[in-house]
N, C-alpha and C positions, 0 to 999 in steps of 0.2 A: 704281840705286842710292840707298840714304837716307843720308847722314853726318849725325852727332852729335858735337858738340866740348865737351866739358865735364867739370863735374866728378861724380865718382862718391863714394858716401860709406856709411857706416852710419849709420844712426838709430837711436840708442838709445833709444826711446821709453818714458817712466814713464807710468801711467796711472794713475787711483784705483784700480784694478784689480792694479798691480803692473807690472814692467819687461819689456821687447819689443825686440830686436834686428830692425831690416829693412833690407835694404839700400836705398838712394836718393840723394839726388841732384837737381835739376833735372832737367838736360838726360840722367842717366841715366834718369830714368822718363819720359821723352817717347822715347827708343829704343826702351826697351821698349814702351811703348806702341802706337808707330808697328810693331814688331814683333811685336806681341799683334793689330793690324789687318792682315796680312798683309802686309808690303809690307819687301822685303830692307833692312835697313841695319846699318850698322857703328859703333859707338861708341869714338869717340876719347876716352881720358881714362888717369888715371893711376891705379893704385892699391899698395899696397906688397904684399910676402913675407913676411905672418902672417896670422892667421884672419881678420880681417875683408877681407880681401886677398883671401884665397879665397874665401869666401863671395859678396862683388861678381863675382868673374869666374865663379863657380856662376851666383847667377842672372840675370846676361846671357845666357850660354850656356843655359840652362833657356826662354829666350824667342825661341833662335834668332837673337841679336842675336851679328853677330860683332864680334868683340874684337882687331882687332890689334896693340894695344900688348901690351907683356910688363911685368910687373909689375917694381918700381924698387925703390932699399933703404930710403925713406922710408915712416913708418907710415901705415898709411889711414886717409885723413881720416874724421872721426867729427861727427857732429850728435847732441847732446842735447835732445830732443823733450819737451816737457813739455803731456801733454794733457788739456785743464780737462775739467770735467763736461759742458760744453755740447760737447766736441767740438773745440774750437778749439787749435791747435797752436800753441808758440813753442819757439824754440830758440838754443841755444847752438851752438859751433864750436869746433872744432880741427882745423884743414888745413893741409895742402902741395899748393901749388896750383901745379906748374910742369908745361913738357913738353921737357923738352930735345933737341935736333937733331929736333923736330917739322919746322922750315922746311925742313930738305933733304930728308926722306919724302914732303914735301905733293904731288909732282906723282905719286909711287906710290899712295900714298894715295887721293888724290882723285880720282884715274881714272875715269870713269864716272858720277861722283856728281850725278845731276842736283838737287838738294836738299840742302842745309848747313843744320841749326840752331844755332845756339846761344844763348848765356844763362845769366842769374842769376851764381853766386861768377865763373864763370869769363870772364866779360865783364869784371869790375871787380878782381879780386887782382891783384897783381904777385908773382911775373914772368910768371907765365902769361897773362893778361891781354895782355899784346903779343903773344904768341906765339898767342893766338886772331885775334888782329883779324890780323895777318900771313895765317890761314888762311882766311878769310871775303875778303880784300884776292887770295888767288891763285882763290879759286874764283868770285867772283864773275862772271867773262866769259862762263863756261861754267853756273852752279848757280843756281837760288832760293835764297834767303837768307833766313831765317826767325830774328828774335830774340825772346827774351821776356826785361826785364831783371831779373824778379824780385827786389827788389832784397833787400838783408839789411842794414839800418843797425845791426844791431849786431857786423858785420863791418866793412862801408862804412860810418863815420859820418860822413866829410866828401862832404857833399850837392852842393856845387859840383865836385869830384870825379868824384861817382858820374854827376850830369847828363852832364857831359860825354863821359864815356865812353859814359854811353847813346846820346848821341848820335851818336857815331860811328857806332855800330854800327845805329842807326836809318837812316842817311843811306845805309846800303848795302845795306838791306833789302828784300826784296821783300813779306813778310809777318811784321808786328810784333803781341805781345799783350802790354799792362799789363792791372795789376789797378788798381782808382781809387787802389786805397793804394798803390802803387808813383808813380802819376804825384802823388799828393798832396802824396808826401814829394816826392819832384826839383822839382817847384813848385809850393812852398806859395802858400796862399791863391788858386791859379786853379783854375777848372772843371777837372775832370780830362778832360772831352770837348771841352773846348777846346784842350787841353792837347793831346791825339790828334790834332785837326784839323790842328795845329802841325805835330806830327809826319809829316804827311803830306806838308806840303810840304818837307821836308828832304831834300835829296839832288836837286829839282830830276826830271828826267827818268830819274836811277837811282834816283830814291830809293822809299819805299812803294809797293806798291799799295793795300794795306789797313792801316789801326791798328785790331786791335780791342781793347775794354775790358769786361773781368770786374767785374760790380757785385755781386755778391753776390746778394738777393732781387729785386732788379731786372732781372736779366738782360743778358747779354751784350750790347755797343753796336757799331758797326762804322762806319767812315766809308771810303768809299772815291771817285774821281771819277765814279761816278755818284752817289752822293749818303750818306745815314745810315738804317741800321736797327738793328734791336733783336729780341730774339727771349726771352720770357718766360723766369725761371730754372724746372727742373720741380721739383716736391712731391717731397721720398722722404725717408724714415725717415734720419737721420744717424747712420752710427756715428761715422766723424771724418772731418776735413776734410785727412788729408794723403794730398800728391799728388796733389789734384781738378786743381787749374790744372794741371799739368802733363797730365794726361789729356786736359782743353781742348784743350791743345795740339797735343799728337800726334791727335787727331780732325779737328783742323782743317785739318791739313798733307796726312795721310788725304785728306781732301777734295777738297783742291787737287789733290793727284797723280789720285785717281780719277776728277778731271776733265780730266788728262790736258795740266795747265796748269804742271808742274814743268817745270824745266830755263832756262837763260838765254834761247833763242828763242821761248820764248813769254810770255816779260815783257809785250809790246804786250796779248797775248789777255787776261792776267793782269790788267791794269792797268784792260781793257775788259770785267770782272765787272758784269752787272747786280745791282741793289739784291735784285733778289728770289734769284737764285743765292748771293748774300753773306747773304742771311739763311739759305736752306737750309746754308749751309758751318757760322752759329752755331749753327741748330740740333742737328746736326750733334754739333757739339761737347760742346754742353751735356747732351745728354743720358750724354754719353763721362763728363764728369766727376758727372752724377748717379750711374751706376753706381757710379765710382769712391767716392764718400761714400756711400754705401748700406753700406758694407763696411771693416772695418779696413786700416788701412795703405793705401800707395800701391800700389794693384792695379788696375791701368787695364783694361779689358773686352776682351774677344777681338772681332772682329769678328763672330762667332755670338749673343754677348750684345747688341753695339752697333745689329746687325741685330730683335732681337727685344724691344729695347726701342722701335724706332722703329715698328714694325708694332702693338706696344698701342698707343705715341700716336696712333698713325692710326686703328686701331679706336673710341678712345677720342672722337675726332675724328668718324668714322662716329656712334658713336651720341648723339652729342651733342643733337639736336633729339628727341630721346626721353627722355635725361635733365632737358633744360630745360623739358619739359613738367610734371614730375612734381616740381621743384624747388619750389616755390610749398611743397608735401607736408613738404619737409625744411628747410625754412627754421630750424626752432629747433637742428638740433641742432648741438653743438658741433665744433668745429675740434679733430683729433686731436693732443695737443700735442706727440707725437714725431715728427710734419711741420714738415719745415724745408727752406732752403738751399742749395744748396752754394757752397763756400768763395770767397774775392777773390782767391786767388791765382793 
């Protein structure tokens, strides 16, 4: 069983073409992404007894995500997303984040959990952030822990507080993913890759087995005990970038589970992952993000869709020598202006 703890909300998306409402929230998106990649997963988060809350529950159940939490009396959280002409999203939030009584239910809720993921607003916003940290501490002796800060400066503006919170979770995590923009905000004036290298050392022998940095068009980069590696960003026609980082995170964790490396008993083997295997995880995750940005909204791929893209990439690699032989004849062709890279979230 995989468990995701964090916020679920409704994205009210304003595009040049009009307004639409989509269920979202970074941890919720990761839960849906894992389920679509055919992993049993439960989502622990709050939602209200209102129309938006009904949408949250229906969205999770449509992807076979288990939902052990009942709705509460607070309004469902809302994020207003403004999509510009380039497909990039900016957000404002109306949030309620608390999980009263969670501590008493943890032994039951986390029974059988081999991997627990959290991040974003859930790990930063009081009072719920303290409850999430307690859940991570409870799960750590038996489960792989993953964390994505997915920083929201418009909600948590105090960078010193956000940095301290992030480091608490990093020191307990086995798999950490952050964007270069997250790290640039948390550590101003420091190379994001250097900050990632520092994060790898947090927590000592109980800290991260890998730290992954997404970098937009430069492609994802990662560091672990075996060294550093990266994978080029797939080129795709971008509809928008909503949820791309969450799809990346879900596929990264899916890859870890597919390798049989989830569960605290496998920490040593996860730490011993080769640089080549780490690069394969990056490739798997980058392709998932590429599928997501090719269509509107936070719409992560199914395992069938991701496998199809990987086969297409394999076919393209196999055909590369023949393509290269004729490349001089095509040297004057211009790049398609609709082709771009996935986002940094």
